[in-house]
Backbone as CSV, one residue per row, in Angstrom:
resi,resn,N_x,N_y,N_z,CA_x,CA_y,CA_z,C_x,C_y,C_z
1,MET,54.944,-12.940,18.178,53.411,-12.995,18.107,52.779,-12.580,19.361
2,ASN,53.349,-13.109,20.470,52.664,-12.357,21.819,53.083,-10.861,21.835
3,ALA,54.181,-10.249,21.338,54.503,-8.882,21.240,53.214,-8.091,20.478
4,TYR,52.895,-8.695,19.120,51.939,-8.045,18.334,50.575,-8.261,19.002
5,ILE,50.468,-9.405,19.627,48.903,-9.540,20.622,48.863,-8.384,21.497
6,ARG,49.697,-8.086,22.113,49.744,-7.057,23.199,49.720,-5.664,22.654
7,LEU,50.400,-5.460,21.531,50.315,-4.222,20.750,48.871,-3.807,20.328
8,CYS,48.305,-4.631,19.828,46.889,-4.458,19.346,45.878,-4.826,20.386
9,ARG,46.327,-5.155,21.656,45.455,-5.545,22.989,44.443,-6.507,22.741
10,LEU,44.660,-7.590,21.901,43.936,-8.709,21.792,43.793,-9.473,23.086
11,ASN,44.817,-9.196,24.068,44.886,-9.843,25.306,43.983,-9.277,26.208
12,ARG,43.379,-8.040,25.851,42.497,-7.162,26.622,41.261,-6.719,25.868
13,PRO,40.179,-7.765,25.759,39.321,-7.325,24.723,38.299,-6.410,25.170
14,VAL,38.290,-5.987,26.698,37.393,-5.054,27.149,37.197,-3.773,25.942
15,GLY,38.618,-3.532,25.584,38.449,-2.253,24.563,37.587,-2.558,23.319
16,ILE,37.753,-3.808,22.798,37.022,-4.092,21.629,35.413,-4.167,21.758
17,VAL,35.106,-4.570,22.990,33.827,-4.528,23.217,33.319,-3.256,23.372
18,LEU,34.209,-2.154,23.944,33.599,-0.826,24.119,33.446,-0.239,22.840
19,LEU,34.284,-0.668,21.976,34.100,-0.079,20.725,32.643,-0.725,19.712
20,MET,32.815,-1.924,19.887,31.719,-2.701,19.097,30.390,-2.311,19.572
21,LEU,30.104,-2.186,21.074,28.744,-2.134,21.496,27.967,-0.963,20.877
22,PRO,29.010,0.287,20.741,28.185,1.453,20.177,27.631,1.327,18.832
23,CYS,28.183,0.448,18.161,27.904,-0.010,16.729,26.672,-0.729,16.770
24,TRP,26.562,-1.940,17.674,25.570,-2.649,17.772,24.312,-1.644,18.382
25,TRP,24.353,-0.591,19.102,23.367,0.110,19.569,22.740,0.879,18.392
26,GLY,23.932,1.479,17.508,23.302,2.371,16.191,22.410,1.097,15.288
27,ILE,22.978,0.060,15.179,22.198,-1.089,14.287,20.777,-1.172,14.799
28,THR,20.882,-1.650,16.275,19.646,-1.793,16.843,18.581,-0.659,16.549
29,LEU,19.021,0.613,16.755,18.117,1.698,16.769,17.627,1.995,15.283
30,ALA,18.615,1.769,14.241,18.175,2.058,12.787,17.561,0.864,12.226
31,SER,17.510,-0.228,12.874,16.821,-1.268,12.189,15.379,-1.009,11.975
32,SER,15.000,-1.199,10.728,13.365,-0.734,10.462,12.483,-1.729,11.053
33,ASP,12.883,-3.010,11.498,11.786,-3.905,12.152,12.518,-4.598,13.322
34,GLN,11.993,-5.518,13.766,12.375,-6.220,15.268,13.579,-7.146,14.735
35,PHE,13.794,-7.450,13.617,14.801,-8.326,13.251,16.273,-7.757,13.006
36,LEU,17.325,-7.780,13.597,18.723,-7.154,13.309,19.252,-7.609,12.103
37,ASN,19.945,-6.983,11.571,20.652,-7.327,10.301,21.902,-7.912,10.633
38,LEU,21.970,-9.246,10.319,23.146,-9.903,10.943,24.580,-9.675,10.373
39,LYS,24.300,-9.302,8.999,25.372,-8.702,8.088,26.306,-7.762,8.643
40,PHE,25.280,-6.661,9.074,25.976,-5.582,9.641,26.790,-5.621,10.931
41,LEU,25.825,-6.598,11.761,26.288,-6.869,13.212,27.719,-7.567,12.973
42,VAL,27.876,-8.459,12.191,29.348,-9.129,11.723,30.277,-8.151,11.298
43,LEU,30.053,-7.344,10.279,30.900,-6.490,9.589,31.429,-5.416,10.593
44,PHE,30.473,-4.797,11.502,30.844,-3.869,12.441,31.629,-4.478,13.587
45,SER,31.294,-5.654,13.934,32.271,-6.277,15.078,33.650,-6.564,14.537
46,LEU,33.696,-6.802,13.272,35.029,-7.221,12.739,35.818,-5.839,12.575
47,GLY,35.009,-4.718,12.236,35.765,-3.599,12.108,35.938,-3.033,13.415
48,ALA,35.581,-3.274,14.372,35.887,-2.926,15.872,37.277,-3.726,16.133
49,ILE,37.359,-4.800,15.924,38.521,-5.413,16.361,39.542,-4.936,15.657
50,LEU,39.416,-4.760,14.345,40.657,-4.251,13.530,41.031,-2.794,14.014
51,MET,40.134,-1.987,14.180,40.250,-0.515,14.199,40.513,-0.035,15.652
52,ARG,40.007,-0.990,16.462,40.463,-0.833,18.066,42.209,-1.126,17.994
53,GLY,42.569,-2.325,17.386,43.830,-2.811,17.217,44.710,-1.690,16.559
54,ALA,44.256,-1.044,15.510,45.185,-0.309,14.976,45.225,1.092,15.715
55,GLY,44.124,1.457,16.374,44.188,2.466,17.334,44.900,2.467,18.450
56,CYS,45.198,1.339,18.791,46.289,0.996,20.008,47.591,0.876,19.519
57,THR,47.798,0.562,18.235,49.073,0.487,17.624,49.501,1.925,17.527
58,LEU,48.685,2.593,16.755,49.217,4.273,16.522,49.380,4.853,17.921
59,ASN,48.690,4.717,18.944,48.574,5.509,20.023,49.853,4.993,20.805
60,ASP,50.410,3.690,20.643,51.627,3.280,21.166,52.999,3.753,20.436
61,LEU,52.763,3.889,18.998,53.685,4.461,18.137,54.055,5.920,18.696
62,ILE,52.888,6.826,18.935,53.054,8.050,19.194,53.448,8.164,20.719
63,ASP,53.062,7.454,21.435,53.371,7.514,23.024,54.555,6.704,23.577
64,LYS,55.314,6.335,22.651,56.458,5.210,23.092,57.482,5.727,24.286
65,ASN,57.825,7.191,24.074,58.515,7.733,24.982,57.815,8.008,26.521
66,ILE,56.473,8.215,26.340,55.605,8.677,27.345,55.463,7.139,28.321
67,ASP,54.977,6.211,27.419,54.747,4.702,28.121,55.865,4.251,28.877
68,SER,57.055,4.726,28.388,58.273,4.089,29.260,58.409,4.844,30.577
69,LYS,57.643,5.853,30.647,57.735,6.518,32.042,56.659,6.233,32.929
70,VAL,55.546,5.640,32.240,54.457,5.283,33.371,54.361,4.106,33.740
71,THR,54.093,3.629,34.947,54.192,2.477,35.520,53.309,1.564,34.976
72,ARG,52.297,1.582,34.459,51.171,0.546,34.122,51.570,0.496,32.514
73,THR,52.307,1.311,31.719,52.588,1.166,30.476,53.997,0.865,29.957
74,GLN,54.814,0.894,30.912,56.251,0.732,30.832,56.591,-0.768,29.978
75,ASN,55.911,-1.590,30.192,56.222,-3.166,29.517,55.315,-3.045,28.238
76,ARG,54.790,-2.118,27.632,54.215,-2.214,26.332,55.296,-2.630,25.289
77,PRO,55.130,-3.481,24.135,56.068,-3.775,23.384,57.064,-2.709,22.642
78,LEU,56.579,-1.520,22.239,57.139,-0.584,21.662,58.072,0.141,22.794
79,ALA,57.464,0.364,23.908,58.268,1.134,25.157,59.237,0.340,25.691
80,LYS,59.162,-1.096,25.684,60.161,-1.997,26.139,61.167,-2.401,25.066
81,GLY,60.792,-1.983,23.946,61.833,-2.418,22.812,61.657,-3.739,22.191
82,GLU,60.610,-4.463,22.353,60.263,-5.963,22.072,60.071,-5.776,20.336
83,LEU,59.338,-4.586,19.862,59.178,-4.517,18.523,59.812,-3.007,18.251
84,SER,60.057,-3.114,17.006,60.734,-1.852,16.220,59.527,-0.754,15.765
85,THR,59.898,0.269,15.821,58.941,1.223,14.813,58.295,0.781,13.813
86,PHE,59.473,0.296,12.740,59.018,-0.178,11.513,58.112,-1.335,11.395
87,GLN,58.634,-2.200,12.410,57.315,-3.404,12.622,55.987,-2.917,13.221
88,ALA,55.691,-1.887,13.896,54.649,-1.622,14.071,53.955,-0.688,13.189
89,LEU,54.769,0.041,12.418,54.084,0.866,11.230,53.437,-0.063,10.182
90,VAL,54.162,-1.243,9.922,53.701,-2.398,9.066,52.582,-2.840,9.369
91,PHE,52.650,-3.110,10.850,51.207,-3.819,11.503,50.400,-3.023,11.517
92,PHE,50.379,-1.691,11.650,49.210,-0.470,11.563,48.596,-0.590,10.342
93,GLY,49.602,-0.644,9.334,49.193,-0.531,7.778,48.261,-1.877,7.565
94,ILE,48.556,-2.983,8.051,47.897,-4.182,7.677,46.366,-4.119,8.370
95,GLN,46.507,-3.650,9.608,45.088,-3.398,10.175,44.097,-2.396,9.600
96,SER,44.765,-1.464,9.361,43.983,-0.302,8.517,43.542,-0.740,7.289
97,LEU,44.433,-1.545,6.596,43.850,-2.147,5.269,42.790,-2.986,5.496
98,GLY,42.583,-3.718,6.647,41.626,-4.746,7.157,40.526,-3.732,7.092
99,GLY,40.517,-2.759,7.818,39.480,-1.906,8.027,38.935,-1.134,7.039
100,LEU,39.712,-0.849,6.073,39.308,-0.252,4.823,38.502,-1.274,3.879
101,ILE,38.751,-2.601,3.995,38.090,-3.712,3.184,36.598,-3.687,4.004
102,ILE,36.643,-3.708,5.220,35.355,-3.796,5.822,34.441,-2.582,5.418
103,LEU,35.021,-1.271,5.328,34.481,-0.268,4.982,34.022,-0.249,3.455
104,LEU,34.644,-0.796,2.692,34.228,-0.957,1.183,33.243,-1.953,0.996
105,LEU,32.848,-2.740,2.079,31.578,-3.740,2.329,30.431,-3.170,2.521
106,LEU,30.679,-2.013,3.046,29.187,-1.107,3.497,28.801,-0.195,2.409
107,PRO,27.477,0.167,2.636,27.086,1.114,1.371,28.146,2.163,1.292
108,GLN,27.925,2.665,0.001,28.929,3.664,-0.530,28.539,5.143,0.253
109,ARG,27.687,5.372,0.660,27.333,6.650,1.515,28.102,6.443,2.718
110,CYS,28.568,5.460,3.408,29.545,5.113,4.608,30.860,5.626,4.347
111,TRP,31.252,5.389,3.225,32.590,5.690,2.892,33.156,6.985,3.406
112,PRO,32.701,8.281,3.097,33.190,9.397,3.685,33.322,9.325,5.110
113,LEU,32.130,8.975,5.719,31.989,8.789,7.273,33.220,7.892,7.857
114,GLY,33.523,6.745,7.050,34.336,6.166,7.728,35.723,6.572,7.680
115,LEU,36.192,7.493,6.593,37.419,8.236,6.695,37.421,9.338,7.748
116,LEU,36.229,9.930,8.031,36.128,11.007,9.236,36.534,10.338,10.515
117,GLY,35.925,9.039,10.600,36.107,8.189,11.892,37.485,7.925,12.236
118,LEU,38.027,7.451,11.036,39.624,7.217,11.170,40.537,8.411,11.319
119,GLY,39.908,9.656,10.951,40.650,10.800,11.299,40.589,11.122,12.731
120,LEU,39.289,10.841,13.384,39.053,11.040,14.879,40.209,10.140,15.605
121,LEU,40.072,8.919,15.035,40.871,7.952,15.839,42.540,8.203,15.903
122,GLY,42.808,8.937,14.555,44.287,9.220,14.369,44.733,10.594,15.287
123,ILE,43.688,11.513,15.559,44.149,12.761,16.270,44.043,12.466,17.638
124,TYR,43.162,11.488,18.162,43.063,11.239,19.528,44.446,11.107,20.473
125,PRO,45.305,10.297,20.042,46.687,10.107,20.872,47.411,11.418,21.038
126,PHE,47.231,12.628,20.238,47.732,13.741,20.417,47.145,14.569,21.395
127,MET,45.835,14.477,21.758,44.946,15.127,22.513,45.469,15.543,23.892
128,LYS,45.990,14.326,24.382,46.561,14.529,25.850,47.559,15.421,26.024
129,ARG,48.394,16.056,25.036,49.381,16.933,25.087,49.030,18.343,25.104
130,PHE,47.583,18.481,24.717,47.157,19.885,24.573,45.854,20.380,25.467
131,THR,45.240,19.180,25.633,43.922,19.535,26.171,43.696,18.577,27.647
132,TYR,43.067,19.049,28.447,42.455,17.988,29.643,41.270,17.258,29.217
133,TRP,40.927,17.389,27.937,39.764,16.508,27.506,40.133,15.464,26.475
134,PRO,41.121,14.733,26.624,41.361,13.867,25.428,40.003,12.800,25.388
135,GLN,39.556,12.673,26.738,38.453,11.574,26.678,37.248,12.135,25.816
136,LEU,37.110,13.358,25.592,35.852,13.718,24.902,36.386,13.631,23.564
137,VAL,37.477,13.705,22.653,37.811,13.357,21.643,37.609,11.796,21.480
138,LEU,38.188,11.109,22.360,37.906,9.536,22.371,36.483,9.246,22.150
139,GLY,35.584,9.911,22.862,34.109,9.578,22.945,33.536,9.924,21.417
140,PHE,33.854,10.900,20.818,33.680,10.976,19.357,34.174,9.998,18.525
141,ALA,35.371,9.640,18.852,35.917,8.566,17.948,35.215,7.013,18.155
142,PHE,35.083,6.714,19.413,34.596,5.575,20.172,33.359,5.136,19.588
143,ASN,32.444,6.223,19.573,30.963,6.146,19.224,30.606,6.510,17.860
144,PHE,31.556,6.732,17.137,31.154,7.298,15.728,30.661,6.081,15.032
145,GLY,30.566,4.788,15.497,29.827,3.483,14.837,28.600,3.833,14.891
146,ILE,27.838,4.536,16.076,26.502,4.667,15.884,25.977,5.443,14.587
147,ILE,26.546,6.404,14.219,26.383,7.219,13.166,26.542,6.372,12.099
148,MET,27.571,5.710,11.918,27.989,4.902,10.659,27.004,3.614,10.345
149,ALA,26.416,3.116,11.693,25.306,2.023,11.602,24.008,2.739,11.062
150,ALA,23.622,3.798,11.589,22.512,4.490,11.204,22.354,4.400,9.794
151,VAL,23.693,5.104,8.915,23.862,5.548,7.778,23.508,4.287,7.052
152,ALA,24.494,3.127,7.328,24.303,1.919,6.554,23.051,1.323,6.386
153,LEU,22.385,1.617,7.400,20.847,0.873,7.447,19.838,1.625,7.034
154,GLN,20.044,2.750,6.728,18.970,3.801,6.204,19.491,4.888,5.393
155,PRO,18.769,5.185,4.391,19.180,6.665,3.737,19.226,7.752,4.617
156,TYR,20.007,8.753,4.204,19.997,9.879,5.457,18.581,10.382,5.572
157,GLU,17.689,10.650,4.649,16.575,11.235,4.902,15.398,10.217,5.890
158,ALA,15.659,9.039,5.692,14.842,8.264,6.564,15.338,7.995,8.161
159,ILE,16.449,8.462,8.614,17.106,8.375,9.686,16.293,9.102,10.860
160,ASN,16.026,8.489,12.142,15.635,9.270,13.041,16.675,9.996,13.637
161,TRP,17.061,11.292,13.063,18.032,11.885,13.542,18.160,12.560,15.142
162,PRO,17.006,12.929,15.509,17.012,13.163,16.865,17.456,12.085,17.936
163,ALA,16.998,11.128,17.506,17.121,9.654,18.395,18.515,9.285,18.139
164,VAL,19.317,9.360,16.844,20.575,9.026,16.757,21.425,9.744,17.417
165,VAL,21.294,11.152,17.413,22.061,12.292,18.015,22.155,11.916,19.598
166,CYS,21.051,11.712,20.165,20.921,11.535,21.629,21.619,10.286,21.839
167,LEU,21.767,9.228,21.054,22.385,7.968,21.379,23.911,8.185,21.088
168,TYR,24.443,9.022,20.353,25.688,9.240,20.133,26.329,9.990,21.017
169,GLY,25.407,10.966,21.558,25.724,11.861,22.848,25.928,10.897,24.176
170,ALA,24.939,10.009,24.438,24.980,9.145,25.447,26.200,8.386,25.397
171,GLY,26.617,7.920,24.410,27.918,7.074,24.061,29.156,7.791,24.219
172,ILE,29.153,9.326,24.017,30.138,10.159,24.314,30.461,10.425,25.924
173,ALA,29.296,10.412,26.255,29.136,10.775,27.775,29.812,9.470,28.636
174,TRP,29.372,8.426,28.077,29.739,7.000,28.579,31.285,6.728,28.650
175,THR,31.748,7.270,27.348,33.381,7.086,27.116,33.990,8.099,28.132
176,ILE,33.678,9.323,28.193,34.215,10.115,28.933,34.275,9.691,30.335
177,GLY,33.040,8.968,30.987,33.222,8.236,32.097,33.936,7.128,32.322
178,TYR,33.974,6.373,31.649,34.807,5.170,31.782,36.361,5.311,31.326
179,ASP,36.640,6.154,30.515,38.100,6.512,30.225,38.603,7.359,31.475
180,THR,37.982,8.347,32.102,38.310,8.927,33.187,38.610,8.021,34.392
181,ILE,37.926,6.828,34.491,37.968,5.986,35.683,39.380,5.211,35.240
182,TYR,39.477,4.979,33.820,40.994,4.274,33.591,41.831,5.144,33.661
183,ALA,41.722,6.525,33.348,42.936,7.495,33.709,43.292,7.545,35.002
184,LEU,42.456,7.428,36.070,42.847,7.492,37.367,44.072,6.757,37.690
185,GLN,44.168,5.812,37.175,45.132,4.688,37.266,46.503,5.280,37.315
186,ASP,46.651,6.210,36.200,47.927,6.808,36.063,47.971,8.311,36.354
187,ARG,47.001,8.667,37.125,47.076,10.190,37.501,48.451,10.769,37.977
188,GLU,48.924,10.213,38.933,50.247,10.291,39.543,51.313,10.623,38.536
189,ASP,51.545,9.429,37.611,52.361,9.512,36.713,52.096,10.692,35.665
190,ASP,51.182,10.638,35.279,50.770,11.784,34.234,50.920,13.153,34.903
191,LEU,50.925,13.248,36.149,51.127,14.770,36.947,52.469,15.147,36.577
192,LYS,53.562,13.880,36.800,54.799,14.202,36.906,55.313,14.475,35.463
193,ILE,54.742,13.792,34.562,55.310,13.969,33.156,54.586,15.008,32.320
194,GLY,53.393,15.686,32.751,52.766,16.597,31.992,51.722,16.204,31.018
195,VAL,51.410,15.032,31.227,50.276,14.522,30.496,48.994,14.987,31.036
196,LYS,47.813,15.098,29.961,46.582,15.807,30.649,45.290,14.893,30.259
197,SER,44.482,14.911,31.151,43.234,13.961,31.019,42.158,14.688,32.159
198,THR,40.923,14.287,31.830,39.939,14.683,32.826,39.989,14.054,34.095
199,ALA,40.821,12.899,34.148,41.010,12.343,35.577,41.722,13.446,36.517
200,ILE,42.621,14.316,35.809,43.391,15.237,36.401,42.696,16.464,36.705
201,LEU,42.041,17.047,35.461,40.965,18.138,35.546,39.984,18.186,36.676
202,PHE,39.498,16.785,36.871,38.283,16.865,37.859,38.879,16.871,39.185
203,GLY,40.096,16.420,39.501,40.796,16.580,40.670,40.041,15.786,41.745
204,ASN,39.839,16.366,43.108,39.254,15.976,44.053,37.678,15.809,43.942
205,ARG,37.356,16.374,42.937,35.968,16.280,42.691,35.472,15.189,41.537
206,VAL,36.430,14.177,41.463,36.190,13.144,40.281,34.745,12.550,40.399
207,LYS,34.524,12.086,41.866,33.502,11.318,41.750,32.100,11.800,41.562
208,GLU,32.029,13.196,41.983,30.861,14.210,41.582,30.836,14.418,40.054
209,ALA,31.945,14.645,39.261,32.035,14.590,38.101,31.657,13.385,37.221
210,LEU,32.012,12.460,37.855,31.634,11.064,37.214,30.295,10.670,37.216
211,LEU,29.479,11.046,38.338,28.108,10.881,38.441,27.289,11.822,37.600
212,ILE,27.909,13.003,37.495,27.272,13.944,36.368,27.310,13.543,35.083
213,VAL,28.537,12.863,34.814,28.850,12.295,33.270,27.824,11.257,33.144
214,TYR,27.931,10.341,33.895,26.887,9.202,33.804,25.313,9.578,33.900
215,GLY,25.276,10.532,34.574,23.821,11.011,34.739,23.293,11.662,33.177
216,LEU,24.383,12.370,32.627,23.994,12.951,31.297,23.745,11.675,30.277
217,MET,24.760,10.553,30.345,24.348,9.655,29.513,22.894,8.876,29.606
218,PHE,22.539,8.877,30.964,21.071,8.188,31.078,20.065,9.159,30.775
219,GLY,20.390,10.453,30.737,19.432,11.489,30.455,19.285,11.491,29.016
220,LEU,20.516,11.246,28.177,20.289,11.224,26.774,19.714,10.015,26.268
221,LEU,19.903,8.797,27.048,19.105,7.618,26.592,17.770,7.623,26.840
222,ALA,17.337,8.445,27.871,15.868,8.918,27.993,15.374,9.761,26.828
223,GLY,16.331,10.458,26.175,15.623,11.229,25.106,15.630,10.341,23.920
224,VAL,16.672,9.376,23.646,16.289,8.198,22.852,15.006,7.527,22.874
225,GLY,14.699,7.155,24.044,13.251,6.877,24.131,11.956,7.837,23.910
226,TYR,12.470,9.082,24.240,11.235,9.967,23.857,11.036,10.353,22.416
227,TYR,12.345,10.220,21.697,12.166,10.284,20.063,11.682,9.171,19.324
228,THR,11.668,8.058,20.316,11.240,7.035,19.656,9.746,6.336,20.123
229,SER,9.110,7.003,20.893,7.996,6.820,21.527,7.660,5.559,22.146
230,VAL,8.580,5.290,23.404,8.589,3.836,23.824,7.592,3.827,24.956
231,ASN,7.237,2.807,25.510,6.512,2.753,26.846,7.247,2.881,28.099
232,THR,6.604,2.895,29.215,7.364,3.113,30.348,7.968,2.074,30.975
233,LEU,8.042,0.960,30.481,9.148,-0.168,30.877,10.330,0.256,30.606
234,TYR,10.520,0.882,29.289,11.896,1.346,28.742,12.461,2.373,30.077
235,TYR,11.982,3.243,30.346,12.281,4.411,31.557,12.581,3.645,32.770
236,GLY,11.683,2.674,33.115,11.774,1.943,34.520,13.069,1.345,34.396
237,LEU,13.426,0.650,33.470,14.626,-0.348,33.286,15.866,0.624,33.133
238,LEU,15.736,1.919,32.338,16.812,2.742,32.549,17.173,3.323,33.818
239,ALA,15.958,3.695,34.622,16.274,3.991,35.908,17.087,3.039,36.703
240,LEU,16.619,1.696,36.854,17.548,0.706,37.439,18.915,0.600,37.105
241,CYS,19.133,0.831,35.843,20.471,0.800,35.106,21.195,1.962,35.690
242,ALA,20.541,3.121,35.762,21.426,4.382,36.508,21.705,4.208,37.772
243,PHE,20.708,3.647,38.408,20.910,3.562,40.025,22.138,2.209,40.411
244,GLY,22.204,1.230,39.565,23.241,0.281,39.448,24.448,0.903,39.361
245,ILE,24.769,1.907,38.529,26.184,2.458,38.146,26.366,3.532,39.186
246,ALA,25.363,4.021,39.798,25.603,5.182,40.805,26.177,4.792,41.956
247,MET,25.912,3.507,42.263,26.362,3.136,43.623,27.853,2.834,43.587
248,PRO,28.466,2.000,42.642,29.974,1.869,42.660,30.555,3.210,42.462
249,LEU,30.036,4.139,41.702,30.806,5.396,41.632,30.535,6.206,42.870
250,SER,29.769,6.148,43.472,29.934,6.967,44.722,30.686,6.375,45.660
251,ARG,30.972,5.124,45.701,31.859,4.367,46.639,33.264,4.194,46.031
252,LEU,33.635,4.719,44.823,34.964,4.787,44.139,36.097,5.230,44.942
253,ASN,36.982,4.386,45.045,38.173,4.863,45.785,39.186,5.687,44.493
254,ALA,39.274,6.713,44.351,40.106,7.370,43.075,41.385,6.957,43.190
255,LYS,41.992,6.779,44.492,43.382,6.771,44.689,43.855,5.174,44.702
256,ASP,43.045,4.289,44.548,43.297,2.901,44.273,43.049,2.246,42.946
257,PRO,44.285,1.966,42.107,44.308,1.799,40.814,43.625,0.404,40.749
258,GLN,43.504,-0.513,41.350,42.661,-1.860,41.510,41.318,-1.577,41.385
259,ALA,40.959,-0.701,42.376,39.293,-0.358,42.478,38.880,0.368,41.351
260,CYS,39.855,1.363,40.771,39.532,2.015,39.306,39.261,1.034,38.209
261,LEU,40.296,0.024,38.265,40.252,-0.813,37.262,38.970,-1.785,37.097
262,LYS,38.585,-2.277,38.452,37.466,-2.976,38.444,36.094,-2.385,38.115
263,VAL,36.024,-0.933,38.509,34.859,-0.307,38.129,34.854,-0.197,36.499
264,PHE,36.010,0.107,36.105,36.231,0.385,34.611,35.812,-0.896,33.723
265,ASN,36.274,-2.150,34.330,35.934,-3.380,33.768,34.502,-3.705,33.765
266,ALA,33.569,-3.043,34.591,32.298,-3.355,34.895,31.443,-2.452,33.654
267,ASN,32.131,-1.538,33.093,31.505,-0.949,31.923,30.793,-1.679,30.741
268,PRO,31.608,-2.687,30.221,31.012,-3.533,29.293,29.720,-4.082,29.689
269,TYR,29.376,-4.477,31.043,28.230,-5.015,31.289,27.282,-3.956,31.151
270,LEU,27.481,-2.645,31.546,26.685,-1.467,31.325,25.995,-1.433,29.736
271,GLY,27.456,-1.373,28.934,26.918,-1.448,27.519,25.882,-2.559,27.045
272,TRP,26.269,-3.777,27.444,25.367,-4.789,27.245,23.674,-4.527,27.681
273,LEU,23.485,-3.943,28.909,22.595,-3.717,29.414,21.795,-2.486,28.458
274,VAL,22.490,-1.693,28.001,21.924,-0.450,27.146,21.431,-1.119,25.943
275,TRP,22.188,-2.141,25.397,21.936,-2.784,24.204,20.480,-3.579,24.239
276,VAL,20.298,-4.244,25.528,19.120,-4.898,25.750,17.933,-3.807,25.775
277,LEU,18.168,-2.800,26.314,17.191,-1.733,26.467,16.753,-1.300,25.171
278,LEU,17.556,-1.156,24.132,17.245,-0.854,23.036,16.581,-1.768,22.151
279,LEU,16.847,-3.092,22.529,16.325,-4.148,21.880,14.445,-4.138,22.492
280,ILE,14.506,-3.769,23.641,13.254,-3.543,24.133,12.540,-2.461,23.638
281,LEU,13.067,-1.363,23.342,12.736,-0.119,22.794,12.071,-0.539,21.269
282,LYS,12.843,-1.216,20.492,12.513,-1.917,19.145,11.407,-2.662,19.136
283,ASN,10.799,-3.310,20.394,9.859,-4.306,20.442,8.658,-3.679,21.170
């Protein structure tokens, strides 16, 4: 049981929160009044738990041989041989089935989007072999819940698409940022085995790149405010959040894995703050 928990990362819930929060952002933005739809909050939260676990299981199946060569991942259940490939495949199938049940409980217009989201999640583990931008693909996958939530709550023609696209873009920029910080922990091992990432691509300019990426996130969040005609309070609080993340980024020691992990683990708090801002925007 411990091996299965570690395989789907239930022991590390940060990833669940990072997948769930964009769904909550989308639900909040698309809600037609000040009251949020509790049914969709619950469904998307359960979906985030299941699909994050399925994504981790698939990732470990594909990266089993790579994980055994990386210090941080060499004790994962598949890399260490605690579980067999067959056991992991069965577990992946169970989690995917649970995700399918959640999808079927959503409006029918969400079903094709759900399959597209699953496809994005499926191709992500391969990207680090071909491109220095696997974090971009992860951004498309991890924030697809924003699009799904908007479509679940409103018909296509009623959706404020400019605001939704800005929010989706902000989520993608956020994911590139926090996953680059996470990948800094493995940069030396990745260089040895030929795995690619933005952490390697940005090189010695990684802090400057991160400030640009997070700046893009906040610029797009400002765009959400523009397309929803909010008052100046939203922009003021947004500026405070931007300043709050800029300080630790400017002092980040990219060569210290523990420092990188600490900044990475602060990102869920940023995500919750963005959700609060969107709640303010709705009211």
